[in-house]
N, CA, C and O atoms as a Maestro MAE file, in Angstrom:
{
 s_m_m2io_version
 :::
 2.0.0
}

f_m_ct {
 s_m_title
 :::
 protein
 m_atom[304] {
  # First column is atom index #
  i_m_mmod_type
  r_m_x_coord
  r_m_y_coord
  r_m_z_coord
  i_m_residue_number
  s_m_chain_name
  s_m_pdb_residue_name
  s_m_pdb_atom_name
  i_m_atomic_number
  :::
  1 25 -27.477 -3.351 61.326 1 A "UNK " " N  " 7
  2 3 -26.788 -3.718 60.216 1 A "UNK " " CA " 6
  3 2 -25.672 -4.438 60.240 1 A "UNK " " C  " 6
  4 15 -24.820 -3.944 60.979 1 A "UNK " " O  " 8
  5 25 -25.406 -5.269 59.790 2 A "UNK " " N  " 7
  6 3 -24.133 -6.167 60.009 2 A "UNK " " CA " 6
  7 2 -23.392 -5.853 58.670 2 A "UNK " " C  " 6
  8 15 -22.189 -6.114 58.709 2 A "UNK " " O  " 8
  9 25 -23.742 -5.478 57.796 3 A "UNK " " N  " 7
  10 3 -22.729 -5.261 56.652 3 A "UNK " " CA " 6
  11 2 -22.205 -4.001 56.354 3 A "UNK " " C  " 6
  12 15 -22.968 -3.035 56.348 3 A "UNK " " O  " 8
  13 25 -20.891 -3.852 56.079 4 A "UNK " " N  " 7
  14 3 -20.220 -2.320 56.224 4 A "UNK " " CA " 6
  15 2 -20.390 -1.942 54.706 4 A "UNK " " C  " 6
  16 15 -20.160 -2.755 53.810 4 A "UNK " " O  " 8
  17 25 -20.768 -0.780 54.501 5 A "UNK " " N  " 7
  18 3 -20.702 -0.391 52.744 5 A "UNK " " CA " 6
  19 2 -19.510 0.583 52.769 5 A "UNK " " C  " 6
  20 15 -19.199 1.453 53.582 5 A "UNK " " O  " 8
  21 25 -18.928 0.156 51.601 6 A "UNK " " N  " 7
  22 3 -17.768 0.918 51.027 6 A "UNK " " CA " 6
  23 2 -18.032 1.766 50.180 6 A "UNK " " C  " 6
  24 15 -18.916 1.499 49.366 6 A "UNK " " O  " 8
  25 25 -17.366 3.004 50.118 7 A "UNK " " N  " 7
  26 3 -17.784 3.907 49.169 7 A "UNK " " CA " 6
  27 2 -17.545 3.693 47.752 7 A "UNK " " C  " 6
  28 15 -18.113 4.373 46.899 7 A "UNK " " O  " 8
  29 25 -16.517 2.540 47.410 8 A "UNK " " N  " 7
  30 3 -16.597 2.156 46.025 8 A "UNK " " CA " 6
  31 2 -17.660 1.420 45.738 8 A "UNK " " C  " 6
  32 15 -17.781 1.243 44.526 8 A "UNK " " O  " 8
  33 25 -18.794 0.731 46.649 9 A "UNK " " N  " 7
  34 3 -19.896 -0.008 46.281 9 A "UNK " " CA " 6
  35 2 -20.717 0.806 45.557 9 A "UNK " " C  " 6
  36 15 -21.609 0.260 44.908 9 A "UNK " " O  " 8
  37 25 -20.599 2.101 45.522 10 A "UNK " " N  " 7
  38 3 -21.844 3.218 45.163 10 A "UNK " " CA " 6
  39 2 -21.848 3.330 43.551 10 A "UNK " " C  " 6
  40 15 -20.773 3.696 43.075 10 A "UNK " " O  " 8
  41 25 -22.718 3.114 42.794 11 A "UNK " " N  " 7
  42 3 -22.707 3.396 41.632 11 A "UNK " " CA " 6
  43 2 -23.085 4.856 41.144 11 A "UNK " " C  " 6
  44 15 -23.967 5.489 41.725 11 A "UNK " " O  " 8
  45 25 -22.344 5.410 39.983 12 A "UNK " " N  " 7
  46 3 -23.137 6.657 39.825 12 A "UNK " " CA " 6
  47 2 -24.309 6.570 38.913 12 A "UNK " " C  " 6
  48 15 -25.027 7.524 38.616 12 A "UNK " " O  " 8
  49 25 -24.448 5.288 38.474 13 A "UNK " " N  " 7
  50 3 -25.909 5.190 37.560 13 A "UNK " " CA " 6
  51 2 -26.995 4.988 38.693 13 A "UNK " " C  " 6
  52 15 -26.871 4.119 39.557 13 A "UNK " " O  " 8
  53 25 -28.106 5.887 38.622 14 A "UNK " " N  " 7
  54 3 -29.100 5.543 39.440 14 A "UNK " " CA " 6
  55 2 -29.851 3.960 39.383 14 A "UNK " " C  " 6
  56 15 -30.153 3.190 40.295 14 A "UNK " " O  " 8
  57 25 -29.998 3.857 37.910 15 A "UNK " " N  " 7
  58 3 -30.692 2.462 37.782 15 A "UNK " " CA " 6
  59 2 -29.816 1.291 38.346 15 A "UNK " " C  " 6
  60 15 -30.413 0.291 38.743 15 A "UNK " " O  " 8
  61 25 -28.661 1.326 38.402 16 A "UNK " " N  " 7
  62 3 -27.780 0.241 39.191 16 A "UNK " " CA " 6
  63 2 -27.885 0.438 40.598 16 A "UNK " " C  " 6
  64 15 -27.877 -0.594 41.270 16 A "UNK " " O  " 8
  65 25 -27.987 1.600 41.239 17 A "UNK " " N  " 7
  66 3 -28.148 1.743 42.525 17 A "UNK " " CA " 6
  67 2 -29.687 1.129 42.963 17 A "UNK " " C  " 6
  68 15 -29.829 0.342 43.899 17 A "UNK " " O  " 8
  69 25 -30.612 1.546 42.264 18 A "UNK " " N  " 7
  70 3 -31.810 1.244 42.559 18 A "UNK " " CA " 6
  71 2 -31.705 -0.188 42.501 18 A "UNK " " C  " 6
  72 15 -32.150 -0.712 43.522 18 A "UNK " " O  " 8
  73 25 -31.188 -1.136 41.494 19 A "UNK " " N  " 7
  74 3 -31.140 -2.554 41.388 19 A "UNK " " CA " 6
  75 2 -30.528 -3.134 42.726 19 A "UNK " " C  " 6
  76 15 -30.989 -4.190 43.159 19 A "UNK " " O  " 8
  77 25 -29.533 -2.505 43.382 20 A "UNK " " N  " 7
  78 3 -28.508 -2.779 44.426 20 A "UNK " " CA " 6
  79 2 -29.317 -2.731 45.763 20 A "UNK " " C  " 6
  80 15 -29.308 -3.619 46.615 20 A "UNK " " O  " 8
  81 25 -29.906 -1.750 45.808 21 A "UNK " " N  " 7
  82 3 -30.945 -1.274 46.775 21 A "UNK " " CA " 6
  83 2 -32.110 -2.528 46.878 21 A "UNK " " C  " 6
  84 15 -32.357 -3.214 47.870 21 A "UNK " " O  " 8
  85 25 -32.537 -2.574 45.962 22 A "UNK " " N  " 7
  86 3 -33.511 -3.979 45.839 22 A "UNK " " CA " 6
  87 2 -33.207 -5.211 46.171 22 A "UNK " " C  " 6
  88 15 -34.034 -5.936 46.723 22 A "UNK " " O  " 8
  89 25 -31.936 -5.625 45.867 23 A "UNK " " N  " 7
  90 3 -31.399 -6.758 46.292 23 A "UNK " " CA " 6
  91 2 -30.982 -6.838 47.705 23 A "UNK " " C  " 6
  92 15 -31.124 -7.904 48.304 23 A "UNK " " O  " 8
  93 25 -30.472 -5.786 48.301 24 A "UNK " " N  " 7
  94 3 -30.332 -5.698 49.697 24 A "UNK " " CA " 6
  95 2 -31.387 -5.878 50.577 24 A "UNK " " C  " 6
  96 15 -31.344 -6.546 51.610 24 A "UNK " " O  " 8
  97 25 -32.676 -5.043 49.983 25 A "UNK " " N  " 7
  98 3 -33.963 -5.373 50.724 25 A "UNK " " CA " 6
  99 2 -34.283 -6.721 50.783 25 A "UNK " " C  " 6
  100 15 -34.622 -7.255 51.839 25 A "UNK " " O  " 8
  101 25 -34.176 -7.490 49.407 26 A "UNK " " N  " 7
  102 3 -34.445 -8.887 49.449 26 A "UNK " " CA " 6
  103 2 -33.694 -9.564 50.486 26 A "UNK " " C  " 6
  104 15 -34.341 -10.162 51.346 26 A "UNK " " O  " 8
  105 25 -32.517 -9.562 50.534 27 A "UNK " " N  " 7
  106 3 -31.712 -10.170 51.464 27 A "UNK " " CA " 6
  107 2 -32.148 -9.964 53.117 27 A "UNK " " C  " 6
  108 15 -32.040 -10.815 53.999 27 A "UNK " " O  " 8
  109 25 -32.631 -8.681 53.242 28 A "UNK " " N  " 7
  110 3 -33.275 -8.392 54.660 28 A "UNK " " CA " 6
  111 2 -34.405 -9.220 54.781 28 A "UNK " " C  " 6
  112 15 -34.584 -9.991 55.725 28 A "UNK " " O  " 8
  113 25 -35.330 -9.033 53.629 29 A "UNK " " N  " 7
  114 3 -36.749 -9.853 53.808 29 A "UNK " " CA " 6
  115 2 -36.271 -11.337 54.065 29 A "UNK " " C  " 6
  116 15 -36.835 -11.982 54.949 29 A "UNK " " O  " 8
  117 25 -35.344 -11.851 53.391 30 A "UNK " " N  " 7
  118 3 -35.017 -13.314 53.762 30 A "UNK " " CA " 6
  119 2 -34.659 -13.534 54.894 30 A "UNK " " C  " 6
  120 15 -34.970 -14.611 55.403 30 A "UNK " " O  " 8
  121 25 -33.864 -12.533 55.659 31 A "UNK " " N  " 7
  122 3 -33.382 -12.734 56.908 31 A "UNK " " CA " 6
  123 2 -34.484 -12.784 58.046 31 A "UNK " " C  " 6
  124 15 -34.491 -13.594 58.973 31 A "UNK " " O  " 8
  125 25 -35.333 -11.871 57.843 32 A "UNK " " N  " 7
  126 3 -36.401 -11.710 58.596 32 A "UNK " " CA " 6
  127 2 -37.321 -12.823 58.544 32 A "UNK " " C  " 6
  128 15 -37.816 -13.193 59.608 32 A "UNK " " O  " 8
  129 25 -37.683 -13.527 57.266 33 A "UNK " " N  " 7
  130 3 -38.800 -14.592 57.267 33 A "UNK " " CA " 6
  131 2 -37.718 -15.698 57.908 33 A "UNK " " C  " 6
  132 15 -38.239 -16.388 58.785 33 A "UNK " " O  " 8
  133 25 -36.707 -15.913 57.714 34 A "UNK " " N  " 7
  134 3 -36.087 -17.048 58.592 34 A "UNK " " CA " 6
  135 2 -36.035 -17.091 59.786 34 A "UNK " " C  " 6
  136 15 -36.090 -18.166 60.383 34 A "UNK " " O  " 8
  137 25 -35.893 -15.674 60.536 35 A "UNK " " N  " 7
  138 3 -35.912 -15.546 61.879 35 A "UNK " " CA " 6
  139 2 -37.364 -15.804 62.253 35 A "UNK " " C  " 6
  140 15 -37.485 -16.567 63.211 35 A "UNK " " O  " 8
  141 25 -38.477 -15.354 61.731 36 A "UNK " " N  " 7
  142 3 -39.792 -15.536 62.117 36 A "UNK " " CA " 6
  143 2 -40.491 -16.680 61.873 36 A "UNK " " C  " 6
  144 15 -41.585 -16.975 62.352 36 A "UNK " " O  " 8
  145 25 -39.501 -17.630 60.737 37 A "UNK " " N  " 7
  146 3 -40.256 -19.006 60.543 37 A "UNK " " CA " 6
  147 2 -41.384 -18.904 59.523 37 A "UNK " " C  " 6
  148 15 -42.248 -19.780 59.521 37 A "UNK " " O  " 8
  149 25 -41.439 -17.808 58.580 38 A "UNK " " N  " 7
  150 3 -42.487 -17.583 57.666 38 A "UNK " " CA " 6
  151 2 -41.760 -17.708 56.461 38 A "UNK " " C  " 6
  152 15 -40.555 -17.757 56.213 38 A "UNK " " O  " 8
  153 25 -43.167 -17.762 55.517 39 A "UNK " " N  " 7
  154 3 -42.643 -17.633 53.960 39 A "UNK " " CA " 6
  155 2 -42.379 -16.188 53.420 39 A "UNK " " C  " 6
  156 15 -42.708 -15.172 54.033 39 A "UNK " " O  " 8
  157 25 -41.819 -16.205 52.344 40 A "UNK " " N  " 7
  158 3 -41.904 -14.852 51.597 40 A "UNK " " CA " 6
  159 2 -42.933 -14.942 50.691 40 A "UNK " " C  " 6
  160 15 -43.331 -16.041 50.305 40 A "UNK " " O  " 8
  161 25 -43.582 -13.525 50.170 41 A "UNK " " N  " 7
  162 3 -44.477 -13.402 49.512 41 A "UNK " " CA " 6
  163 2 -43.934 -12.825 48.127 41 A "UNK " " C  " 6
  164 15 -43.772 -11.611 48.248 41 A "UNK " " O  " 8
  165 25 -43.593 -13.288 46.836 42 A "UNK " " N  " 7
  166 3 -42.916 -12.743 45.684 42 A "UNK " " CA " 6
  167 2 -43.949 -12.701 44.621 42 A "UNK " " C  " 6
  168 15 -44.982 -13.372 44.617 42 A "UNK " " O  " 8
  169 25 -43.586 -11.878 43.751 43 A "UNK " " N  " 7
  170 3 -44.501 -11.978 42.183 43 A "UNK " " CA " 6
  171 2 -43.682 -12.479 41.042 43 A "UNK " " C  " 6
  172 15 -42.819 -11.714 40.612 43 A "UNK " " O  " 8
  173 25 -43.788 -13.360 40.626 44 A "UNK " " N  " 7
  174 3 -43.067 -14.066 39.594 44 A "UNK " " CA " 6
  175 2 -43.797 -14.012 38.195 44 A "UNK " " C  " 6
  176 15 -44.798 -14.724 38.116 44 A "UNK " " O  " 8
  177 25 -43.500 -13.386 37.240 45 A "UNK " " N  " 7
  178 3 -44.446 -13.482 35.900 45 A "UNK " " CA " 6
  179 2 -45.874 -12.814 36.247 45 A "UNK " " C  " 6
  180 15 -46.854 -13.143 35.580 45 A "UNK " " O  " 8
  181 25 -45.962 -12.087 37.057 46 A "UNK " " N  " 7
  182 3 -47.330 -11.619 37.204 46 A "UNK " " CA " 6
  183 2 -48.375 -12.390 38.241 46 A "UNK " " C  " 6
  184 15 -49.566 -12.113 38.376 46 A "UNK " " O  " 8
  185 25 -47.589 -13.492 38.983 47 A "UNK " " N  " 7
  186 3 -48.260 -14.550 39.527 47 A "UNK " " CA " 6
  187 2 -47.750 -14.152 41.147 47 A "UNK " " C  " 6
  188 15 -46.586 -13.811 41.358 47 A "UNK " " O  " 8
  189 25 -48.646 -14.232 42.110 48 A "UNK " " N  " 7
  190 3 -48.086 -14.327 43.413 48 A "UNK " " CA " 6
  191 2 -47.564 -15.462 44.103 48 A "UNK " " C  " 6
  192 15 -48.351 -16.386 44.309 48 A "UNK " " O  " 8
  193 25 -46.428 -15.566 44.486 49 A "UNK " " N  " 7
  194 3 -45.744 -17.215 44.967 49 A "UNK " " CA " 6
  195 2 -45.193 -16.962 46.275 49 A "UNK " " C  " 6
  196 15 -44.436 -16.040 46.579 49 A "UNK " " O  " 8
  197 25 -45.637 -17.852 47.000 50 A "UNK " " N  " 7
  198 3 -45.112 -18.058 48.565 50 A "UNK " " CA " 6
  199 2 -43.863 -19.110 48.514 50 A "UNK " " C  " 6
  200 15 -43.900 -20.244 48.036 50 A "UNK " " O  " 8
  201 25 -42.726 -18.445 49.136 51 A "UNK " " N  " 7
  202 3 -41.657 -19.020 48.881 51 A "UNK " " CA " 6
  203 2 -40.904 -19.078 50.154 51 A "UNK " " C  " 6
  204 15 -40.872 -18.012 50.768 51 A "UNK " " O  " 8
  205 25 -40.216 -20.207 50.751 52 A "UNK " " N  " 7
  206 3 -39.505 -20.309 51.919 52 A "UNK " " CA " 6
  207 2 -38.244 -19.136 51.765 52 A "UNK " " C  " 6
  208 15 -38.056 -18.607 50.669 52 A "UNK " " O  " 8
  209 25 -37.515 -18.830 52.798 53 A "UNK " " N  " 7
  210 3 -36.548 -17.784 52.601 53 A "UNK " " CA " 6
  211 2 -35.392 -18.665 52.293 53 A "UNK " " C  " 6
  212 15 -34.480 -17.984 51.826 53 A "UNK " " O  " 8
  213 25 -35.072 -19.992 52.383 54 A "UNK " " N  " 7
  214 3 -34.040 -20.738 52.062 54 A "UNK " " CA " 6
  215 2 -33.990 -21.067 50.496 54 A "UNK " " C  " 6
  216 15 -32.967 -21.082 49.812 54 A "UNK " " O  " 8
  217 25 -35.273 -21.322 50.069 55 A "UNK " " N  " 7
  218 3 -35.608 -21.446 48.557 55 A "UNK " " CA " 6
  219 2 -35.091 -20.176 47.705 55 A "UNK " " C  " 6
  220 15 -34.409 -20.232 46.682 55 A "UNK " " O  " 8
  221 25 -35.599 -18.946 48.396 56 A "UNK " " N  " 7
  222 3 -35.350 -17.566 48.001 56 A "UNK " " CA " 6
  223 2 -34.186 -17.342 47.698 56 A "UNK " " C  " 6
  224 15 -33.996 -16.953 46.546 56 A "UNK " " O  " 8
  225 25 -32.997 -17.506 48.615 57 A "UNK " " N  " 7
  226 3 -31.590 -17.399 48.746 57 A "UNK " " CA " 6
  227 2 -31.061 -18.342 47.708 57 A "UNK " " C  " 6
  228 15 -30.237 -17.906 46.904 57 A "UNK " " O  " 8
  229 25 -31.476 -19.672 47.641 58 A "UNK " " N  " 7
  230 3 -31.040 -20.518 46.417 58 A "UNK " " CA " 6
  231 2 -31.120 -20.020 45.213 58 A "UNK " " C  " 6
  232 15 -30.162 -19.942 44.443 58 A "UNK " " O  " 8
  233 25 -32.327 -19.632 44.959 59 A "UNK " " N  " 7
  234 3 -32.771 -19.169 43.657 59 A "UNK " " CA " 6
  235 2 -31.887 -17.924 43.118 59 A "UNK " " C  " 6
  236 15 -31.497 -17.780 41.959 59 A "UNK " " O  " 8
  237 25 -31.646 -17.019 44.256 60 A "UNK " " N  " 7
  238 3 -31.037 -15.771 43.932 60 A "UNK " " CA " 6
  239 2 -29.380 -16.156 43.751 60 A "UNK " " C  " 6
  240 15 -28.712 -15.433 43.012 60 A "UNK " " O  " 8
  241 25 -28.869 -17.069 44.299 61 A "UNK " " N  " 7
  242 3 -27.536 -17.617 44.194 61 A "UNK " " CA " 6
  243 2 -27.236 -18.230 42.746 61 A "UNK " " C  " 6
  244 15 -26.206 -18.140 42.078 61 A "UNK " " O  " 8
  245 25 -28.228 -18.766 42.511 62 A "UNK " " N  " 7
  246 3 -28.496 -19.253 40.909 62 A "UNK " " CA " 6
  247 2 -28.427 -18.401 40.032 62 A "UNK " " C  " 6
  248 15 -27.701 -18.620 39.062 62 A "UNK " " O  " 8
  249 25 -29.151 -17.211 40.127 63 A "UNK " " N  " 7
  250 3 -29.139 -16.033 39.134 63 A "UNK " " CA " 6
  251 2 -27.810 -15.229 39.338 63 A "UNK " " C  " 6
  252 15 -27.447 -14.479 38.432 63 A "UNK " " O  " 8
  253 25 -27.088 -15.343 40.449 64 A "UNK " " N  " 7
  254 3 -25.857 -14.564 40.511 64 A "UNK " " CA " 6
  255 2 -24.690 -15.400 39.988 64 A "UNK " " C  " 6
  256 15 -23.637 -14.852 39.662 64 A "UNK " " O  " 8
  257 25 -24.867 -16.753 39.902 65 A "UNK " " N  " 7
  258 3 -23.639 -17.433 39.300 65 A "UNK " " CA " 6
  259 2 -23.321 -17.009 37.883 65 A "UNK " " C  " 6
  260 15 -22.162 -16.623 37.737 65 A "UNK " " O  " 8
  261 25 -23.953 -16.996 36.997 66 A "UNK " " N  " 7
  262 3 -23.667 -16.580 35.440 66 A "UNK " " CA " 6
  263 2 -23.107 -15.091 35.594 66 A "UNK " " C  " 6
  264 15 -22.172 -14.935 34.809 66 A "UNK " " O  " 8
  265 25 -23.307 -14.226 36.165 67 A "UNK " " N  " 7
  266 3 -23.099 -12.800 36.572 67 A "UNK " " CA " 6
  267 2 -21.566 -13.196 36.997 67 A "UNK " " C  " 6
  268 15 -20.564 -12.926 36.335 67 A "UNK " " O  " 8
  269 25 -21.599 -13.844 38.157 68 A "UNK " " N  " 7
  270 3 -19.918 -13.807 38.960 68 A "UNK " " CA " 6
  271 2 -19.063 -14.532 38.033 68 A "UNK " " C  " 6
  272 15 -17.880 -14.191 38.026 68 A "UNK " " O  " 8
  273 25 -19.536 -15.739 37.018 69 A "UNK " " N  " 7
  274 3 -18.567 -16.191 36.298 69 A "UNK " " CA " 6
  275 2 -18.198 -15.296 34.968 69 A "UNK " " C  " 6
  276 15 -17.115 -15.446 34.401 69 A "UNK " " O  " 8
  277 25 -19.124 -14.409 34.542 70 A "UNK " " N  " 7
  278 3 -18.857 -13.569 33.511 70 A "UNK " " CA " 6
  279 2 -17.840 -12.474 33.835 70 A "UNK " " C  " 6
  280 15 -17.068 -12.030 32.986 70 A "UNK " " O  " 8
  281 25 -17.883 -11.998 35.301 71 A "UNK " " N  " 7
  282 3 -17.089 -11.043 35.907 71 A "UNK " " CA " 6
  283 2 -15.693 -11.583 36.138 71 A "UNK " " C  " 6
  284 15 -14.712 -10.840 36.113 71 A "UNK " " O  " 8
  285 25 -15.612 -12.953 36.376 72 A "UNK " " N  " 7
  286 3 -14.324 -13.533 36.739 72 A "UNK " " CA " 6
  287 2 -13.567 -13.636 35.690 72 A "UNK " " C  " 6
  288 15 -12.433 -13.160 35.728 72 A "UNK " " O  " 8
  289 25 -14.116 -14.371 34.380 73 A "UNK " " N  " 7
  290 3 -13.332 -14.081 32.907 73 A "UNK " " CA " 6
  291 2 -13.219 -12.864 32.386 73 A "UNK " " C  " 6
  292 15 -12.353 -12.694 31.528 73 A "UNK " " O  " 8
  293 25 -14.045 -11.785 32.781 74 A "UNK " " N  " 7
  294 3 -13.545 -10.473 32.474 74 A "UNK " " CA " 6
  295 2 -12.090 -9.953 33.221 74 A "UNK " " C  " 6
  296 15 -11.250 -9.204 32.721 74 A "UNK " " O  " 8
  297 25 -12.070 -10.403 34.180 75 A "UNK " " N  " 7
  298 3 -10.904 -9.921 35.139 75 A "UNK " " CA " 6
  299 2 -9.712 -10.534 34.800 75 A "UNK " " C  " 6
  300 15 -8.632 -10.025 35.097 75 A "UNK " " O  " 8
  301 25 -9.818 -11.685 34.147 76 A "UNK " " N  " 7
  302 3 -8.281 -12.596 33.617 76 A "UNK " " CA " 6
  303 2 -7.769 -11.789 32.528 76 A "UNK " " C  " 6
  304 15 -6.738 -12.122 31.944 76 A "UNK " " O  " 8
  :::
 }
 m_bond[303] {
  # First column is bond index #
  i_m_from
  i_m_to
  i_m_order
  :::
  1 1 2 1
  2 2 3 1
  3 3 4 2
  4 3 5 1
  5 5 6 1
  6 6 7 1
  7 7 8 2
  8 7 9 1
  9 9 10 1
  10 10 11 1
  11 11 12 2
  12 11 13 1
  13 13 14 1
  14 14 15 1
  15 15 16 2
  16 15 17 1
  17 17 18 1
  18 18 19 1
  19 19 20 2
  20 19 21 1
  21 21 22 1
  22 22 23 1
  23 23 24 2
  24 23 25 1
  25 25 26 1
  26 26 27 1
  27 27 28 2
  28 27 29 1
  29 29 30 1
  30 30 31 1
  31 31 32 2
  32 31 33 1
  33 33 34 1
  34 34 35 1
  35 35 36 2
  36 35 37 1
  37 37 38 1
  38 38 39 1
  39 39 40 2
  40 39 41 1
  41 41 42 1
  42 42 43 1
  43 43 44 2
  44 43 45 1
  45 45 46 1
  46 46 47 1
  47 47 48 2
  48 47 49 1
  49 49 50 1
  50 50 51 1
  51 51 52 2
  52 51 53 1
  53 53 54 1
  54 54 55 1
  55 55 56 2
  56 55 57 1
  57 57 58 1
  58 58 59 1
  59 59 60 2
  60 59 61 1
  61 61 62 1
  62 62 63 1
  63 63 64 2
  64 63 65 1
  65 65 66 1
  66 66 67 1
  67 67 68 2
  68 67 69 1
  69 69 70 1
  70 70 71 1
  71 71 72 2
  72 71 73 1
  73 73 74 1
  74 74 75 1
  75 75 76 2
  76 75 77 1
  77 77 78 1
  78 78 79 1
  79 79 80 2
  80 79 81 1
  81 81 82 1
  82 82 83 1
  83 83 84 2
  84 83 85 1
  85 85 86 1
  86 86 87 1
  87 87 88 2
  88 87 89 1
  89 89 90 1
  90 90 91 1
  91 91 92 2
  92 91 93 1
  93 93 94 1
  94 94 95 1
  95 95 96 2
  96 95 97 1
  97 97 98 1
  98 98 99 1
  99 99 100 2
  100 99 101 1
  101 101 102 1
  102 102 103 1
  103 103 104 2
  104 103 105 1
  105 105 106 1
  106 106 107 1
  107 107 108 2
  108 107 109 1
  109 109 110 1
  110 110 111 1
  111 111 112 2
  112 111 113 1
  113 113 114 1
  114 114 115 1
  115 115 116 2
  116 115 117 1
  117 117 118 1
  118 118 119 1
  119 119 120 2
  120 119 121 1
  121 121 122 1
  122 122 123 1
  123 123 124 2
  124 123 125 1
  125 125 126 1
  126 126 127 1
  127 127 128 2
  128 127 129 1
  129 129 130 1
  130 130 131 1
  131 131 132 2
  132 131 133 1
  133 133 134 1
  134 134 135 1
  135 135 136 2
  136 135 137 1
  137 137 138 1
  138 138 139 1
  139 139 140 2
  140 139 141 1
  141 141 142 1
  142 142 143 1
  143 143 144 2
  144 143 145 1
  145 145 146 1
  146 146 147 1
  147 147 148 2
  148 147 149 1
  149 149 150 1
  150 150 151 1
  151 151 152 2
  152 151 153 1
  153 153 154 1
  154 154 155 1
  155 155 156 2
  156 155 157 1
  157 157 158 1
  158 158 159 1
  159 159 160 2
  160 159 161 1
  161 161 162 1
  162 162 163 1
  163 163 164 2
  164 163 165 1
  165 165 166 1
  166 166 167 1
  167 167 168 2
  168 167 169 1
  169 169 170 1
  170 170 171 1
  171 171 172 2
  172 171 173 1
  173 173 174 1
  174 174 175 1
  175 175 176 2
  176 175 177 1
  177 177 178 1
  178 178 179 1
  179 179 180 2
  180 179 181 1
  181 181 182 1
  182 182 183 1
  183 183 184 2
  184 183 185 1
  185 185 186 1
  186 186 187 1
  187 187 188 2
  188 187 189 1
  189 189 190 1
  190 190 191 1
  191 191 192 2
  192 191 193 1
  193 193 194 1
  194 194 195 1
  195 195 196 2
  196 195 197 1
  197 197 198 1
  198 198 199 1
  199 199 200 2
  200 199 201 1
  201 201 202 1
  202 202 203 1
  203 203 204 2
  204 203 205 1
  205 205 206 1
  206 206 207 1
  207 207 208 2
  208 207 209 1
  209 209 210 1
  210 210 211 1
  211 211 212 2
  212 211 213 1
  213 213 214 1
  214 214 215 1
  215 215 216 2
  216 215 217 1
  217 217 218 1
  218 218 219 1
  219 219 220 2
  220 219 221 1
  221 221 222 1
  222 222 223 1
  223 223 224 2
  224 223 225 1
  225 225 226 1
  226 226 227 1
  227 227 228 2
  228 227 229 1
  229 229 230 1
  230 230 231 1
  231 231 232 2
  232 231 233 1
  233 233 234 1
  234 234 235 1
  235 235 236 2
  236 235 237 1
  237 237 238 1
  238 238 239 1
  239 239 240 2
  240 239 241 1
  241 241 242 1
  242 242 243 1
  243 243 244 2
  244 243 245 1
  245 245 246 1
  246 246 247 1
  247 247 248 2
  248 247 249 1
  249 249 250 1
  250 250 251 1
  251 251 252 2
  252 251 253 1
  253 253 254 1
  254 254 255 1
  255 255 256 2
  256 255 257 1
  257 257 258 1
  258 258 259 1
  259 259 260 2
  260 259 261 1
  261 261 262 1
  262 262 263 1
  263 263 264 2
  264 263 265 1
  265 265 266 1
  266 266 267 1
  267 267 268 2
  268 267 269 1
  269 269 270 1
  270 270 271 1
  271 271 272 2
  272 271 273 1
  273 273 274 1
  274 274 275 1
  275 275 276 2
  276 275 277 1
  277 277 278 1
  278 278 279 1
  279 279 280 2
  280 279 281 1
  281 281 282 1
  282 282 283 1
  283 283 284 2
  284 283 285 1
  285 285 286 1
  286 286 287 1
  287 287 288 2
  288 287 289 1
  289 289 290 1
  290 290 291 1
  291 291 292 2
  292 291 293 1
  293 293 294 1
  294 294 295 1
  295 295 296 2
  296 295 297 1
  297 297 298 1
  298 298 299 1
  299 299 300 2
  300 299 301 1
  301 301 302 1
  302 302 303 1
  303 303 304 2
  :::
 }
}
């Protein structure tokens, strides 16, 4: 593992911790798919979808932008 986990990264809420674990698993899966030059298999709206790891990371970044923007305005 290349990422260092800080104790402050842990959430006392089990649901938030589960979502964070799933997000980390998705990143690891994308890294593995890029390394092996394969597509990822995802379920979206009940449908099985084959997505390139680059597309997955792009979609993930787009989903995180509103959340990051909202957190940034809250901190000001």
